C-alpha positions in Angstrom: 16.6 -39.0 4.9 13.6 -39.6 3.7 11.4 -36.1 3.2 12.7 -36.0 -0.5 14.4 -39.4 -1.0 13.2 -42.9 -1.2 14.6 -46.5 -1.0 17.8 -45.4 0.9 17.4 -47.8 3.6 18.9 -51.4 3.4 19.9 -54.8 5.8 23.8 -55.2 5.3 26.5 -57.6 7.1 23.7 -60.5 7.2 21.0 -58.8 8.7 23.3 -57.6 11.7 23.2 -53.5 10.9 21.6 -51.4 8.7 22.6 -49.0 6.1 21.0 -46.0 5.1 22.2 -42.1 4.6 21.3 -38.1 6.2 23.0 -34.8 5.3 26.5 -35.6 3.8 26.8 -39.2 5.7 26.5 -42.7 5.3 25.7 -44.5 8.5 25.8 -47.6 9.6 23.8 -48.7 12.4 24.9 -52.2 14.3 20.7 -53.3 15.6 22.0 -55.1 18.5 23.7 -52.1 20.5 22.1 -49.1 18.2 25.8 -47.6 17.9 26.4 -45.7 14.7 29.4 -45.8 12.2 30.1 -43.4 9.6 31.3 -43.1 6.0 32.2 -39.0 5.5 34.0 -38.5 2.4 31.1 -36.8 0.5 31.1 -33.0 0.0 27.6 -32.2 0.3 24.2 -34.1 0.5 23.6 -37.7 -0.1 20.5 -38.6 -2.0 20.5 -41.8 -3.0 22.2 -45.1 -1.7 22.5 -49.0 -3.0 23.5 -52.1 -1.7 25.8 -54.9 -4.0 24.1 -57.7 -3.5 26.5 -60.3 -5.2 28.3 -62.4 -2.6 31.5 -61.2 -4.1 30.9 -57.8 -3.3 29.1 -58.2 0.6 28.7 -54.7 2.3 29.5 -52.9 -0.2 27.9 -49.3 -0.5 26.9 -46.8 -3.6 26.1 -43.2 -2.3 25.2 -40.5 -4.8 25.5 -36.6 -4.3 24.3 -33.4 -5.4 26.5 -30.8 -6.7 27.6 -29.1 -10.3 30.3 -32.4 -10.4 28.0 -35.0 -8.4 30.0 -38.3 -7.8 29.2 -41.3 -6.4 31.5 -43.3 -3.5 31.3 -46.9 -3.4 32.7 -48.2 0.0 33.0 -51.0 2.4 30.2 -50.8 5.1 32.6 -52.7 7.6 35.6 -51.0 7.0 34.1 -47.6 5.9 37.3 -47.5 3.4 36.7 -45.9 -0.6 36.5 -48.7 -2.7 36.2 -46.1 -5.9 34.7 -42.8 -6.9 32.7 -42.1 -10.3 31.9 -39.1 -11.7 31.5 -37.2 -15.3 28.3 -37.1 -17.5 26.3 -35.4 -14.5 25.4 -32.1 -13.3 23.0 -30.8 -10.2 23.3 -34.6 -8.7 22.4 -38.1 -8.9 19.4 -39.2 -7.9 19.6 -43.1 -8.5 22.2 -45.8 -8.0 21.9 -49.5 -8.3 24.1 -52.2 -9.1 23.7 -55.1 -12.0 23.5 -59.0 -11.0 27.3 -59.6 -11.4 28.1 -56.4 -9.1 30.5 -54.9 -11.4 28.2 -52.8 -13.0 26.6 -49.8 -11.8 23.8 -47.2 -13.2 23.3 -43.9 -12.2 21.0 -41.3 -13.3 21.5 -37.7 -13.2 19.2 -34.5 -12.1 20.5 -32.6 -15.5 17.9 -31.7 -17.8 18.8 -34.9 -20.3 18.8 -36.7 -17.1 21.4 -39.1 -18.4 21.5 -42.9 -17.3 25.2 -44.2 -17.1 26.7 -47.5 -16.7 29.5 -47.8 -15.1 32.3 -50.5 -14.5 32.7 -49.1 -11.1 36.2 -50.7 -10.0 38.0 -49.0 -12.6 35.9 -45.9 -13.3 35.2 -46.6 -16.6 31.6 -46.0 -18.6 30.1 -48.7 -20.1 27.1 -47.3 -21.7 25.1 -43.8 -21.7 22.1 -42.3 -23.1 19.8 -39.6 -22.1 16.8 -41.1 -19.9 13.6 -38.9 -20.4 12.8 -35.3 -20.9 11.2 -35.1 -17.5 12.7 -36.6 -14.5 13.5 -39.9 -13.7 13.1 -41.2 -10.1 14.5 -44.7 -10.1 16.6 -47.0 -12.4 17.5 -50.7 -11.5 19.3 -53.4 -13.2 16.6 -56.5 -13.4 18.2 -58.8 -10.8 19.2 -61.5 -12.9 20.9 -59.2 -15.9 23.8 -57.4 -16.2 22.3 -55.9 -19.6 18.9 -55.0 -18.5 17.4 -52.5 -16.7 14.2 -50.1 -15.9 13.8 -46.7 -15.7 10.6 -44.8 -13.4 9.8 -41.3 -13.7 7.0 -38.5 -14.2 4.8 -40.1 -17.1 7.0 -43.1 -18.0 8.3 -46.1 -17.9 11.3 -47.3 -19.9 12.6 -50.9 -20.6 16.7 -50.4 -21.3 19.5 -53.0 -23.0 22.9 -52.2 -23.0 23.9 -52.8 -26.5 27.8 -51.8 -27.0 28.7 -49.0 -25.8 25.1 -47.7 -26.3 21.8 -48.0 -24.0 18.5 -48.7 -25.8 15.4 -47.6 -24.4 11.7 -48.8 -24.9 9.2 -47.3 -23.6 6.1 -49.4 -21.5 3.2 -50.0 -23.6 -0.1 -49.5 -22.1 -2.3 -50.9 -25.2 -2.5 -54.5 -24.3 -6.4 -56.3 -23.8 -5.8 -56.3 -20.2 -5.2 -52.7 -19.7 -8.7 -51.7 -21.1 -9.6 -48.4 -19.4 -6.1 -47.1 -19.4 -6.3 -43.7 -20.4 -2.6 -42.1 -20.3 0.6 -42.7 -18.3 0.8 -42.3 -14.8 3.9 -41.0 -13.2 5.7 -43.8 -12.1 7.7 -43.8 -8.7 9.2 -47.3 -7.4 9.8 -50.3 -9.1 10.8 -54.4 -8.6 11.1 -57.4 -10.4 9.3 -60.8 -10.7 10.4 -64.1 -12.2 9.9 -64.4 -16.6 10.7 -60.8 -17.4 8.0 -59.4 -15.2 8.2 -56.2 -13.6 6.1 -54.1 -11.4 5.8 -50.2 -11.3 4.6 -48.1 -8.2 2.0 -45.1 -9.5 1.5 -41.6 -8.1 -2.3 -42.5 -7.9 -1.7 -45.3 -5.6 -1.9 -48.0 -8.7 0.8 -50.8 -9.5 0.8 -51.5 -13.0 2.4 -55.4 -13.9 4.5 -55.2 -16.7 5.8 -58.2 -18.9 8.9 -57.0 -21.1 7.6 -53.9 -22.2 3.6 -54.2 -22.2 1.5 -54.2 -19.6 -0.2 -56.8 -18.1 -2.2 -55.6 -15.5 -3.0 -53.0 -13.0 -3.7 -53.0 -9.3 -6.1 -50.5 -8.8 -5.4 -48.5 -5.4 -2.9 -50.7 -4.0 -2.4 -47.8 -1.6 -4.8 -44.4 -1.2 -1.8 -42.5 -2.1 1.7 -42.6 -4.2 3.7 -46.0 -3.9 7.2 -44.5 -3.3 8.8 -48.0 -2.5 8.9 -51.2 -3.7 11.3 -54.4 -2.7 11.4 -58.0 -3.8 13.7 -60.7 -4.0 13.9 -63.8 -6.6 14.0 -65.9 -3.6 10.4 -66.3 -2.6 9.1 -63.5 -4.9 7.3 -61.8 -2.2 6.6 -57.8 -2.7 6.8 -55.4 0.0 5.0 -51.8 -0.9 5.5 -48.9 0.8 3.1 -45.7 0.2 1.0 -42.6 1.8 -1.9 -44.1 2.9 -4.9 -42.5 5.1 -4.5 -44.4 8.8 -8.0 -46.4 9.1 -8.2 -49.8 11.3 -7.9 -51.8 8.1 -5.0 -49.9 6.8 -1.1 -49.3 6.8 1.3 -47.9 4.7 3.5 -51.1 4.1 1.9 -54.0 2.2 3.1 -57.5 1.8 2.0 -59.0 -1.6 1.7 -62.2 -3.1 3.2 -63.0 -6.6 0.3 -62.3 -8.1 -0.2 -58.7 -6.3 -3.8 -60.2 -5.1 -3.4 -61.2 -1.6 -1.8 -58.5 0.9 -1.1 -58.1 4.5 -1.0 -54.9 5.9 1.3 -53.3 8.3 0.1 -49.9 10.0 3.2 -48.1 11.7 0.5 -46.9 14.5 2.1 -43.2 14.5 -0.2 -41.4 16.5 -1.6 -38.1 15.5 -1.0 -38.2 12.3 -3.8 -38.6 9.8 -1.8 -40.0 6.8 1.7 -42.6 7.2 4.2 -42.5 4.8 6.5 -45.2 4.0 9.4 -43.9 1.5 11.4 -46.9 1.9 11.3 -50.7 2.4 13.6 -53.4 3.0 13.0 -57.2 3.9 15.2 -60.0 5.6 14.7 -63.1 7.7 11.0 -62.2 8.6 11.7 -58.9 9.5 10.5 -55.7 7.3 12.9 -52.5 7.5 10.7 -49.1 6.9 12.4 -45.6 6.3 9.4 -42.8 6.5 8.6 -39.8 5.6 9.9 -37.8 8.6 13.1 -39.6 8.6 12.2 -42.4 11.2 13.6 -46.0 10.3 11.1 -48.6 11.8 11.3 -52.2 11.9 8.6 -54.6 11.6 8.0 -58.3 12.5 6.2 -59.9 9.3 4.8 -62.6 11.8 3.2 -60.2 14.5 3.0 -56.8 13.0 5.2 -55.1 16.0 6.8 -52.1 15.3 9.9 -51.0 16.7 11.4 -47.7 16.2 15.2 -48.1 15.2 16.2 -44.2 14.5 13.7 -41.5 15.4 14.5 -38.4 13.6 12.9 -35.0 12.8 11.2 -34.4 10.0 11.6 -32.0 7.1 12.4 -28.4 8.4 15.6 -26.8 9.5 16.9 -27.3 13.5 17.8 -24.4 15.0 16.7 -24.6 18.8 19.3 -26.7 20.8 20.2 -27.2 24.4 21.5 -29.4 27.0 20.3 -30.5 30.3 22.2 -29.0 33.0 22.5 -32.2 35.5 22.3 -34.8 33.0 23.2 -36.7 29.5 19.7 -35.4 27.7 19.4 -32.8 25.1 16.5 -30.4 23.8 15.9 -29.6 20.0 13.1 -27.5 18.2 12.3 -27.8 14.7 10.6 -26.1 11.9 8.9 -29.7 11.5 6.6 -28.0 14.3 8.1 -30.8 17.1 10.4 -30.0 20.3 12.2 -33.7 20.9 13.9 -34.6 24.2 16.7 -36.9 23.5 18.8 -39.1 26.0 22.9 -39.8 25.1 23.3 -42.6 26.9 20.4 -44.7 25.8 21.1 -43.1 22.2 16.9 -42.4 22.1 13.9 -40.1 21.5 12.8 -40.0 25.2 9.6 -37.6 24.3 8.2 -35.6 21.3 5.8 -32.8 21.5 3.9 -30.9 18.5 4.9 -27.3 19.1 4.1 -25.5 15.7 6.9 -22.9 14.5 9.4 -24.1 17.2 12.7 -21.9 17.1 14.0 -21.9 20.6 14.6 -23.8 23.7 16.3 -22.9 26.9 16.2 -25.8 30.0 15.6 -23.9 33.4 18.8 -24.3 35.4 17.6 -26.9 37.8 16.6 -29.1 34.4 12.9 -29.0 35.3 11.4 -26.5 32.7 12.0 -26.0 29.0 11.3 -22.8 27.6 10.3 -23.0 23.7 10.0 -19.7 21.3 7.8 -19.6 18.6 8.0 -18.4 14.4 4.8 -16.8 15.4 6.2 -14.1 18.9 4.5 -16.3 21.2 6.5 -18.7 24.0 5.5 -21.6 25.8 7.3 -23.1 29.2 6.6 -26.8 29.3 7.7 -29.3 32.4 10.6 -31.8 31.4 9.3 -34.8 32.4 6.1 -35.5 30.0 6.8 -32.4 27.9 3.3 -30.8 29.6 2.4 -26.9 29.1 3.0 -25.1 32.1 2.6 -21.5 30.9 2.3 -19.7 27.7 2.4 -15.8 26.6 2.9 -13.5 23.2 3.9 -9.9 23.8 5.7 -9.9 19.8 4.9 -10.4 16.4 8.5 -11.5 15.5 9.9 -14.7 16.0 11.3 -15.7 18.9 15.0 -16.2 18.0 16.5 -17.0 21.3 15.3 -17.7 24.8 16.9 -17.7 28.1 16.6 -18.5 31.9 19.0 -16.1 34.1 20.9 -18.6 36.5 18.5 -17.7 39.8 15.5 -18.9 37.9 13.9 -15.8 38.5 14.1 -14.5 35.2 13.3 -15.4 31.5 14.8 -13.5 28.6 12.5 -14.0 26.0 14.5 -12.2 22.0 12.6 -11.9 19.1 13.6 -10.7 15.4 11.2 -7.1 16.4 14.7 -6.2 18.2 13.1 -6.7 21.7 14.6 -8.7 24.6 11.6 -9.1 27.4 12.0 -9.9 30.9 9.2 -11.9 32.3 9.0 -12.8 36.1 9.3 -16.6 37.1 8.5 -16.1 40.9 5.1 -15.4 40.0 4.5 -18.9 38.6 2.5 -19.6 35.3 1.5 -16.0 34.8 5.0 -15.1 33.4 3.9 -11.4 34.2 6.7 -9.1 31.6 8.4 -7.0 34.1 10.6 -4.9 31.4 12.6 -5.2 28.3 15.7 -4.3 26.6 15.6 -0.9 24.5 17.6 0.5 21.6 18.8 -2.9 20.4 20.6 -2.5 16.9 18.9 -5.5 15.5 17.5 -8.8 15.7 18.3 -11.2 18.2 20.8 -14.0 18.1 22.0 -14.8 20.9 21.7 -14.2 24.5 24.1 -15.0 27.4 23.1 -14.4 31.2 26.0 -12.9 33.9 27.0 -15.6 36.7 25.0 -13.3 39.3 21.9 -12.7 36.8 22.4 -9.2 37.2 23.2 -8.5 33.2 22.6 -10.0 30.1 24.5 -10.2 26.9 22.8 -9.8 23.8 24.1 -10.5 20.7 22.3 -8.6 17.7 22.0 -9.1 13.7 24.3 -6.3 13.7 27.2 -8.2 15.2 27.7 -6.4 17.8 27.4 -7.3 21.6 24.9 -5.2 23.8 25.1 -5.6 27.6 22.1 -4.9 29.5 21.0 -4.3 33.5 18.4 -7.3 34.4 15.5 -7.0 35.0 16.1 -2.8 34.3 16.2 -3.5 30.6 18.8 -0.6 30.7 22.1 -0.5 28.7 24.9 -0.6 30.3 27.4 1.6 28.6 30.2 2.1 30.8 32.8 -0.6 29.0 34.9 -1.2 32.0 31.6 -2.5 34.1 30.8 -4.6 31.0 34.3 -6.0 30.9 34.3 -7.2 34.5 31.3 -9.3 34.1 31.7 -13.1 34.6 29.3 -14.5 31.9 27.5 -17.9 33.2 27.8 -18.8 29.4 28.8 -18.2 26.5 27.5 -18.1 22.9 28.2 -15.1 21.2 29.9 -15.0 17.9 31.4 -11.6 18.7 33.3 -9.8 20.6 37.4 -9.7 21.5 37.6 -13.4 22.9 36.6 -15.3 19.8 37.9 -12.5 16.9 39.8 -15.7 16.1 36.7 -17.7 15.0 36.2 -16.1 11.7 37.7 -17.2 8.7 39.6 -15.2 5.8 37.5 -13.9 3.7 34.3 -14.9 5.4 31.0 -12.6 5.4 29.1 -11.4 8.3 27.2 -14.3 8.1 29.4 -16.9 8.0 29.7 -18.2 11.3 26.0 -19.2 13.2 26.5 -20.2 16.4 29.1 -20.5 19.3 29.2 -22.3 22.8 31.7 -22.5 25.3 32.5 -25.7 27.3 31.7 -26.4 30.6 35.6 -26.1 31.5 35.9 -22.9 29.9 38.5 -23.8 27.7 37.0 -25.0 24.5 34.9 -23.0 21.9 32.8 -24.8 19.6 31.4 -23.1 16.1 28.7 -24.0 13.6 29.2 -22.6 10.4 27.4 -22.0 6.3 30.3 -24.6 5.4 28.3 -27.1 7.5 31.8 -27.3 9.9 31.3 -28.0 13.8 34.8 -26.4 14.7 36.7 -26.9 18.0 39.2 -23.9 19.1 41.0 -22.8 22.3 39.3 -20.6 24.5 39.9 -17.3 24.5 40.8 -16.7 20.8 41.7 -13.2 20.4 43.7 -13.2 17.4 42.6 -13.7 14.1 42.8 -16.9 12.1 43.1 -19.0 15.0 43.6 -22.3 14.3 40.9 -25.0 15.0 40.0 -28.5 14.5 37.1 -29.3 11.9 34.3 -32.4 12.0 32.5 -32.9 9.0 29.3 -34.6 8.5 26.4 -31.9 8.2 26.0 -30.8 4.4 24.5 -27.6 5.0 24.7 -24.7 7.4 25.1 -25.8 11.0 22.9 -23.7 13.0 23.4 -24.7 16.9 25.9 -26.6 19.0 26.0 -27.3 22.6 28.5 -28.6 24.8 26.9 -31.1 27.3 27.1 -30.8 30.9 30.0 -32.9 31.7 31.8 -31.6 28.2 32.1 -35.4 27.0 29.8 -34.8 24.3 28.8 -31.9 21.7 25.7 -31.7 19.9 24.8 -29.9 16.6 22.1 -29.1 14.3 21.8 -28.3 10.8 19.7 -26.5 8.5 18.5 -27.8 5.2 19.9 -31.5 6.1 17.5 -31.5 9.3 20.0 -33.7 11.2 21.0 -33.8 14.6 24.7 -34.9 15.5 26.1 -36.5 18.7 30.0 -36.0 19.2 32.1 -37.6 21.0 34.4 -35.2 22.9 38.3 -37.3 23.2 
């Protein structure tokens, strides 16, 4: 999670693995195999993470979440065992966590109005000390790497230096009046911090400067260390070199990741070389064994070689924006996603990799053609485009509506493309005439916007699930309503994505609202139905499930509403997409 979090990505297990978070999951990824394992005990979005640096507490992770009574889970990255849960004194969320030098204490920062700092003895959950942090938001609080009692916090227009005195936290504001700080008019908003020897502290500012402090007094300012905000800093007392990560305008000699000497006078610049962007943004940095680990604003994880500057993509992710569009390839283990981050992405499950990416502003819905050669993408603007699967090249585009294209489907015989919109319309386009995409008809008298569509196996009918939570069946391509229920009930459907109907009555939980279930998909074998709901749950039902409140298995990981689900062509995997968590989950079907 990089779009609204920082310094949340680390090496663990002697550099063999990395740990980070997304949605409500703590994720450990092996760098050799790219396999991931998960800590899934959180009940809401994780927004901060740290690792315990003490050898006695090797591979111990702390993760903090949002919520009315937020908590921090301390867990083992190897076994995924919960070692402790600390909570109390915070509300709304916990935005920063850090272990002390001995590994026994933990400092947390809350999102409540007082922005409390609390130091815990995490093993028994006892509070050691507590104090209101600042009237404005605190972004980060960290212990000095050689201390259990001294820490520093940074935030909106402040730096504070704290000491534990008994059960109290005593804070002292950073002082900008030293002679070495000539020209400083006011305190900048500080986003990140790191430490040097002899009580030196470095803080990264919103304007791109780095402030160097001796105890609580300013020593000097490194002006324009980055052209934009300095979001992340990392250092160890081992060699004292400092890594900074920030926002940087792209140029030949610039980059968002920089490695500095102890004086912050010389630096080596690492461009991330992300094409198609005018600015690169690093939100998290970590360093070990000649490698630099970088988390970006668009939720990707990269690894840089210090020696050569080469960049390897470890994890590719969608950026900030809900992921609504999802479809599986009909013949291979690939799937396509569309997100409000304005991209369409093609993924491959066996290699656990992103195959291709295309910028498509307003991408909302996607579908593969029956032969897997084409991909249709519906946009928020009412336009749709058709791409080739190989290379994601433009094949055709058309716009006949103003409302968002909420679902798009190819007919099983590949002759018709159905395009459903918020305008209460489903349009039929003739694919036999190639790129002209001639509209041949549309469905009339639809009751509301389109949630999902399914063709019959013979391509003669289409079932449309609308925002009125009813199914309406139409003739294809005539666009006329099938009013005879006896005829509709005899139709064999090529797919099932509808969330309403007698056969799926059991997917709706007790006391649920009409919009609690967002999506459904029937397995290739036709015996299992997956759903995604507003509680962040993926559920698995037997199909059909005509009785109310049917039994199900639930799967947790998403922290917000699940927007879409798809079984892969061979039913070996299920893919789910998230809304506010911006995540794509791949589940193995056992």
